C-alpha beads as a LAMMPS data file, in Angstrom:
LAMMPS data file: protein, C-alpha beads

162 atoms
161 bonds

1 atom types
1 bond types

-500.0 500.0 xlo xhi
-500.0 500.0 ylo yhi
-500.0 500.0 zlo zhi

Masses

1 110.0

Atoms # bond

1 1 1 -23.920 3.457 -22.801
2 1 1 -25.564 0.806 -20.644
3 1 1 -25.076 0.630 -16.879
4 1 1 -22.897 -2.455 -17.130
5 1 1 -20.680 -0.693 -19.683
6 1 1 -20.325 2.224 -17.348
7 1 1 -19.457 -0.045 -14.498
8 1 1 -16.914 -1.838 -16.680
9 1 1 -15.242 1.395 -17.827
10 1 1 -15.161 2.715 -14.173
11 1 1 -13.550 -0.559 -12.967
12 1 1 -10.953 -0.442 -15.841
13 1 1 -10.188 3.176 -15.123
14 1 1 -9.807 2.847 -11.361
15 1 1 -7.766 -0.414 -11.534
16 1 1 -5.491 1.251 -14.068
17 1 1 -4.884 4.339 -12.082
18 1 1 -4.360 2.595 -8.786
19 1 1 -2.358 -0.279 -10.299
20 1 1 0.040 2.075 -12.167
21 1 1 0.389 4.384 -9.078
22 1 1 1.217 1.486 -6.790
23 1 1 3.622 -0.014 -9.352
24 1 1 5.316 3.250 -9.915
25 1 1 5.772 4.076 -6.221
26 1 1 6.910 0.513 -5.529
27 1 1 9.498 0.817 -8.231
28 1 1 10.735 4.170 -6.991
29 1 1 10.911 2.707 -3.541
30 1 1 13.057 -0.154 -4.855
31 1 1 15.502 2.314 -6.352
32 1 1 15.681 4.367 -3.177
33 1 1 16.180 1.273 -1.044
34 1 1 18.940 0.049 -3.369
35 1 1 20.726 3.451 -3.205
36 1 1 20.487 3.257 0.622
37 1 1 21.738 -0.317 0.750
38 1 1 18.600 -1.487 2.490
39 1 1 17.819 -5.041 1.440
40 1 1 14.889 -5.120 3.790
41 1 1 13.481 -2.036 2.007
42 1 1 14.022 -3.664 -1.388
43 1 1 12.078 -6.796 -0.271
44 1 1 9.145 -4.664 1.035
45 1 1 9.228 -2.540 -2.128
46 1 1 9.141 -5.644 -4.352
47 1 1 6.099 -6.895 -2.455
48 1 1 4.367 -3.571 -2.991
49 1 1 5.339 -3.569 -6.623
50 1 1 3.823 -7.066 -6.959
51 1 1 0.571 -5.713 -5.629
52 1 1 0.479 -3.126 -8.461
53 1 1 1.319 -5.814 -10.945
54 1 1 -1.577 -7.937 -9.620
55 1 1 -4.009 -5.080 -10.015
56 1 1 -2.827 -4.397 -13.574
57 1 1 -3.126 -8.131 -14.374
58 1 1 -6.705 -7.980 -12.976
59 1 1 -7.382 -4.968 -15.185
60 1 1 -6.221 -6.924 -18.332
61 1 1 -8.470 -9.868 -17.279
62 1 1 -11.291 -7.421 -16.753
63 1 1 -10.884 -5.980 -20.273
64 1 1 -11.221 -9.525 -21.573
65 1 1 -14.260 -10.041 -19.304
66 1 1 -12.701 -13.111 -17.697
67 1 1 -13.793 -14.240 -14.232
68 1 1 -10.136 -14.372 -13.024
69 1 1 -10.230 -10.486 -12.921
70 1 1 -12.025 -10.476 -9.624
71 1 1 -9.374 -12.701 -7.996
72 1 1 -6.487 -10.454 -9.249
73 1 1 -8.248 -7.164 -8.345
74 1 1 -9.368 -8.164 -4.856
75 1 1 -6.203 -10.147 -4.170
76 1 1 -4.020 -7.133 -4.963
77 1 1 -5.793 -5.097 -2.347
78 1 1 -5.573 -7.740 0.321
79 1 1 -1.905 -8.365 -0.490
80 1 1 -1.058 -4.646 -0.290
81 1 1 -3.086 -4.338 2.977
82 1 1 -1.130 -7.241 4.448
83 1 1 2.190 -5.715 3.415
84 1 1 1.403 -2.271 4.816
85 1 1 -0.063 -3.530 8.094
86 1 1 2.794 -6.010 8.585
87 1 1 5.403 -3.339 8.038
88 1 1 3.697 -0.739 10.218
89 1 1 3.034 -3.319 12.916
90 1 1 6.657 -4.456 12.887
91 1 1 7.779 -0.827 13.215
92 1 1 5.514 -0.373 16.194
93 1 1 6.793 -3.629 17.861
94 1 1 10.468 -2.933 17.433
95 1 1 10.380 0.777 18.197
96 1 1 12.905 1.730 20.838
97 1 1 12.512 5.333 22.094
98 1 1 16.017 5.310 23.549
99 1 1 17.411 4.693 20.111
100 1 1 15.541 7.291 18.062
101 1 1 18.692 8.847 16.588
102 1 1 20.104 5.617 15.087
103 1 1 19.025 6.484 11.533
104 1 1 20.387 9.986 11.587
105 1 1 23.887 10.607 10.331
106 1 1 26.499 10.964 13.172
107 1 1 27.145 14.662 12.411
108 1 1 23.508 15.594 12.987
109 1 1 23.046 13.347 16.012
110 1 1 24.794 15.728 18.361
111 1 1 22.686 18.624 17.281
112 1 1 19.505 16.574 17.585
113 1 1 20.348 14.907 20.853
114 1 1 19.183 17.653 23.162
115 1 1 16.004 18.199 21.208
116 1 1 15.167 14.479 21.152
117 1 1 16.047 13.964 24.930
118 1 1 13.811 16.837 26.042
119 1 1 10.932 15.735 23.860
120 1 1 11.310 11.981 23.924
121 1 1 7.788 11.215 25.132
122 1 1 6.186 13.515 22.555
123 1 1 8.307 12.088 19.730
124 1 1 7.604 8.507 20.846
125 1 1 3.801 9.262 20.826
126 1 1 4.041 10.885 17.428
127 1 1 5.962 7.911 15.944
128 1 1 3.361 5.525 17.228
129 1 1 0.491 7.739 16.092
130 1 1 1.898 7.921 12.490
131 1 1 2.113 4.103 12.181
132 1 1 -1.337 3.549 13.725
133 1 1 -2.754 6.159 11.288
134 1 1 -1.092 4.311 8.406
135 1 1 -2.723 1.022 9.584
136 1 1 -6.168 2.679 9.908
137 1 1 -5.848 4.516 6.499
138 1 1 -4.805 1.306 4.840
139 1 1 -7.802 -0.619 6.186
140 1 1 -10.035 2.151 4.944
141 1 1 -8.446 2.579 1.511
142 1 1 -7.329 -1.010 0.641
143 1 1 -10.355 -2.479 2.365
144 1 1 -12.629 -0.052 0.677
145 1 1 -11.214 -0.753 -2.716
146 1 1 -11.387 -4.523 -2.067
147 1 1 -15.148 -4.091 -1.231
148 1 1 -15.615 -1.863 -4.294
149 1 1 -14.001 -4.407 -6.676
150 1 1 -16.112 -7.200 -5.201
151 1 1 -19.340 -5.236 -5.386
152 1 1 -18.982 -3.733 -8.833
153 1 1 -17.530 -6.881 -10.332
154 1 1 -20.496 -8.810 -9.037
155 1 1 -22.863 -6.138 -10.330
156 1 1 -21.201 -6.142 -13.691
157 1 1 -21.383 -9.835 -14.264
158 1 1 -24.736 -10.426 -12.651
159 1 1 -26.305 -7.797 -14.998
160 1 1 -24.427 -9.258 -18.005
161 1 1 -25.938 -12.695 -17.391
162 1 1 -29.491 -11.314 -17.187

Bonds

1 1 1 2
2 1 2 3
3 1 3 4
4 1 4 5
5 1 5 6
6 1 6 7
7 1 7 8
8 1 8 9
9 1 9 10
10 1 10 11
11 1 11 12
12 1 12 13
13 1 13 14
14 1 14 15
15 1 15 16
16 1 16 17
17 1 17 18
18 1 18 19
19 1 19 20
20 1 20 21
21 1 21 22
22 1 22 23
23 1 23 24
24 1 24 25
25 1 25 26
26 1 26 27
27 1 27 28
28 1 28 29
29 1 29 30
30 1 30 31
31 1 31 32
32 1 32 33
33 1 33 34
34 1 34 35
35 1 35 36
36 1 36 37
37 1 37 38
38 1 38 39
39 1 39 40
40 1 40 41
41 1 41 42
42 1 42 43
43 1 43 44
44 1 44 45
45 1 45 46
46 1 46 47
47 1 47 48
48 1 48 49
49 1 49 50
50 1 50 51
51 1 51 52
52 1 52 53
53 1 53 54
54 1 54 55
55 1 55 56
56 1 56 57
57 1 57 58
58 1 58 59
59 1 59 60
60 1 60 61
61 1 61 62
62 1 62 63
63 1 63 64
64 1 64 65
65 1 65 66
66 1 66 67
67 1 67 68
68 1 68 69
69 1 69 70
70 1 70 71
71 1 71 72
72 1 72 73
73 1 73 74
74 1 74 75
75 1 75 76
76 1 76 77
77 1 77 78
78 1 78 79
79 1 79 80
80 1 80 81
81 1 81 82
82 1 82 83
83 1 83 84
84 1 84 85
85 1 85 86
86 1 86 87
87 1 87 88
88 1 88 89
89 1 89 90
90 1 90 91
91 1 91 92
92 1 92 93
93 1 93 94
94 1 94 95
95 1 95 96
96 1 96 97
97 1 97 98
98 1 98 99
99 1 99 100
100 1 100 101
101 1 101 102
102 1 102 103
103 1 103 104
104 1 104 105
105 1 105 106
106 1 106 107
107 1 107 108
108 1 108 109
109 1 109 110
110 1 110 111
111 1 111 112
112 1 112 113
113 1 113 114
114 1 114 115
115 1 115 116
116 1 116 117
117 1 117 118
118 1 118 119
119 1 119 120
120 1 120 121
121 1 121 122
122 1 122 123
123 1 123 124
124 1 124 125
125 1 125 126
126 1 126 127
127 1 127 128
128 1 128 129
129 1 129 130
130 1 130 131
131 1 131 132
132 1 132 133
133 1 133 134
134 1 134 135
135 1 135 136
136 1 136 137
137 1 137 138
138 1 138 139
139 1 139 140
140 1 140 141
141 1 141 142
142 1 142 143
143 1 143 144
144 1 144 145
145 1 145 146
146 1 146 147
147 1 147 148
148 1 148 149
149 1 149 150
150 1 150 151
151 1 151 152
152 1 152 153
153 1 153 154
154 1 154 155
155 1 155 156
156 1 156 157
157 1 157 158
158 1 158 159
159 1 159 160
160 1 160 161
161 1 161 162
């Protein structure tokens, strides 16, 4: 097997694994959001599912050795990065530490109230740290995959033209 064939097989494998995982998780998230009655969650989940579709579409184009594959593969990573960073950034902007219990059912709010009030600063810091970590991890993973697709796609088709 030549180097370009190895690169092609690796790109096809990685784009398939990642594309199916993103599509599956986005689909599950749609169902969960629908069951919770969260239309905002459904819209975000559809956008995530679209990213998985884009990657799978790029994989199909890659199998056919079409130049459009690069656009679909890299575009899917940039789209997903945009969605994740936008969502996490929005959560950081609208976070209200005085309203941390709003998403907890009323019955549990009383039991949690004392715990939350005595640890409000810690919980607020943890909330922010989680979303900042999500943003950083997304830049590393989605950005890294974007660079990988660009680099290996270029290597694949530059060696094929030689």
